[in-house]
Backbone as a ProteinNet text record, in pm:
[ID]
protein_1_A
[PRIMARY]
XXXXXXXXXXXXXXXXXXXXXXXXXXXXXXXXXXXXXXXXXXXXXXXXXXXXXXXXX
[TERTIARY]
-5998.7	-5968.3	-6092.9	-6209.3	-6321	-6300.7	-6240	-6204.5	-6118.7	-6013.3	-5935.5	-6017	-6090.7	-6162.7	-6263.7	-6317	-6412.4	-6342.9	-6236.3	-6151.9	-6076.4	-6071	-5974.6	-6017.4	-6146.1	-6180.4	-6132.8	-6140.8	-6095.5	-5919.1	-5856.5	-5722.1	-5675.8	-5760.4	-5734.8	-5751.7	-5852.5	-5897.9	-5781.7	-5724.7	-5630	-5482.2	-5447.2	-5344.3	-5340.3	-5457.9	-5481.6	-5470.2	-5534.2	-5500.5	-5366.5	-5281.4	-5144.8	-5067.4	-5095.6	-5043.8	-5070.1	-5196.5	-5224.3	-5153.9	-5140.4	-5041	-4899.5	-4847.9	-4716	-4678.5	-4774.2	-4740	-4755.8	-4812	-4817.8	-4685.1	-4631.7	-4518.2	-4389.8	-4409.4	-4282.4	-4292.2	-4407.2	-4411.5	-4475.6	-4545.7	-4597.2	-4755.8	-4766.9	-4899.4	-4960.2	-4864.1	-4895.4	-4921	-4896.6	-4894.8	-5047.2	-5128	-5255.1	-5283	-5196.1	-5208.8	-5198.6	-5122.5	-5115.2	-5251.1	-5307.5	-5423.4	-5548	-5551.9	-5668.5	-5666.2	-5536.2	-5513.1	-5558.8	-5523.5	-5566	-5722.7	-5773.7	-5927.6	-5977.1	-5942.4	-5990	-5986.2	-5867.9	-5838.6	-5944.8	-5967.9	-6047.2	-6201.5	-6237.6	-6386.7	-6397.1	-6267.7	-6279	-6273.2	-6214.4	-6203.4	-6352	-6425.9	-6531.7	-6646	-6650.8	-6730.5	-6704.9	-6578	-6522.6	-6571.9	-6567.5	-6591.2	-6746.3	-6822.7	-6972.7	-7016.8	-6953.9	-6984	-6947.7	-6814.6	-6772.8	-6852.6	-6890.9	-6971	-7109.8	-7168.6	-7297.3	-7277.9	-7173.9	-7157.9	-7124	-7035.7	-7003	-7084.2	-7182.7	-7270.1	-7347.2
-9328.3	-9421.8	-9406.7	-9362.9	-9365	-9233.9	-9136	-9016	-9060.4	-9158.8	-9199.1	-9289.9	-9386.5	-9471.5	-9391.6	-9290.6	-9207.8	-9133.6	-9100.6	-9039.8	-9104.1	-9237.4	-9335	-9332.2	-9330.7	-9326.1	-9190.4	-9071.9	-8952.6	-8958.9	-9025.5	-9044.4	-9115.4	-9223	-9298.8	-9227.3	-9147.3	-9076.4	-8976	-8905.6	-8817.7	-8873.6	-8982.2	-9054	-9100.6	-9147.2	-9185.3	-9062.7	-8930.5	-8829.8	-8788.5	-8799.3	-8756.3	-8855.1	-8972.4	-9070.4	-9034.7	-8991.9	-8936.4	-8821.8	-8719.2	-8605.8	-8638.8	-8717.4	-8746.5	-8840	-8921.5	-8994.7	-8903.6	-8812.3	-8691.7	-8643.4	-8585.2	-8513	-8604.1	-8727.1	-8835.5	-8889.3	-8859.1	-8910.9	-9045.7	-9094.7	-9224.5	-9208.3	-9126.1	-9105.7	-9225.5	-9306.9	-9420.2	-9549.1	-9540	-9668.1	-9686.6	-9762.7	-9781.9	-9836	-9912.1	-9973.2	-9880.1	-9778.5	-9673.3	-9598.8	-9559.6	-9478.4	-9555.3	-9682.1	-9752.4	-9812.6	-9802.2	-9857.9	-9738.9	-9615.6	-9485.8	-9455.2	-9508.1	-9495.6	-9601.1	-9706.7	-9808.5	-9766.4	-9712.2	-9646.9	-9554.8	-9452.3	-9363	-9403.8	-9517.1	-9567.1	-9640.6	-9727.1	-9772.4	-9691.8	-9584	-9479.4	-9413.3	-9385.3	-9335.8	-9436.4	-9541.7	-9656	-9669	-9677.6	-9702.8	-9571.8	-9453.9	-9350.1	-9342.3	-9385.8	-9372.6	-9488.7	-9594.6	-9710.8	-9682.3	-9642.6	-9610.8	-9499.8	-9404.4	-9280.2	-9326.9	-9419.8	-9474.8	-9567.7	-9646.5	-9721.5	-9657	-9555.9	-9491.6	-9355.2	-9353.1	-9222.7	-9227.2
12082.4	11954.9	11878.8	11909.7	11815.2	11727.8	11767	11683.4	11571.1	11598.7	11479.9	11386.3	11438.5	11358.6	11274.9	11338.9	11246.7	11121.4	11152.7	11042	10962.8	10965.9	10910.8	10750.9	10725.4	10562.2	10515.8	10580.6	10525.7	10501.9	10585.8	10583.2	10472.6	10438.6	10322.8	10183.6	10189.1	10069.6	10053.2	10152.6	10126.3	10095.6	10163.2	10091.9	9961.1	9925.9	9765.7	9687.6	9724.9	9641.2	9644.5	9753	9768.3	9642.8	9669	9569	9412.9	9380.5	9245.9	9218.5	9299.8	9276	9260.5	9336.2	9336.7	9200.9	9176.8	9058.3	8911.4	8928.9	8816.3	8805.9	8921.5	8930	8901.1	8915.4	8895.6	8776	8688	8551.4	8527.1	8626.4	8631.6	8566	8468.6	8419.4	8322.6	8274.2	8202.1	8266.7	8407.3	8483.3	8532.2	8474.4	8507.3	8646.9	8695	8827.8	8937.9	8925	9026.7	9031.3	8912	8893	8956.4	8911.2	8942.2	9109.2	9138.8	9300.9	9379.7	9337.9	9400.6	9400.6	9284.1	9281.2	9358.2	9382.3	9457.8	9597.9	9645.9	9777	9811.3	9713.7	9725.1	9751.8	9664.9	9701.2	9817.9	9861.3	9987.5	10108.6	10088.3	10192.2	10215.5	10104	10112	10168	10142.5	10184.6	10344.4	10364.7	10509.8	10593.8	10544.3	10611.3	10640.2	10549.4	10569.3	10675	10651.7	10736.8	10875	10903.6	11060.6	11103.2	11032.5	11088.8	11136.8	11066.6	11105.3	11215.5	11215.3	11339.7	11474.3	11472.3	11584.2	11608.6	11545.6	11575.1	11705.7
[MASK]
+++++++++++++++++++++++++++++++++++++++++++++++++++++++++

């Protein structure tokens, strides 16, 4: 379980990047909520990754 928790931040970052790529190909370039939501998920994933790796180190 600790292996999954240590990688949870990276998984969130990758999912946010996939959403950004899909939104580009689907033509959602003008929808700021999708872009800012993905940015927020990337920042949250980075903070979560750092915090969980310090906690379970």
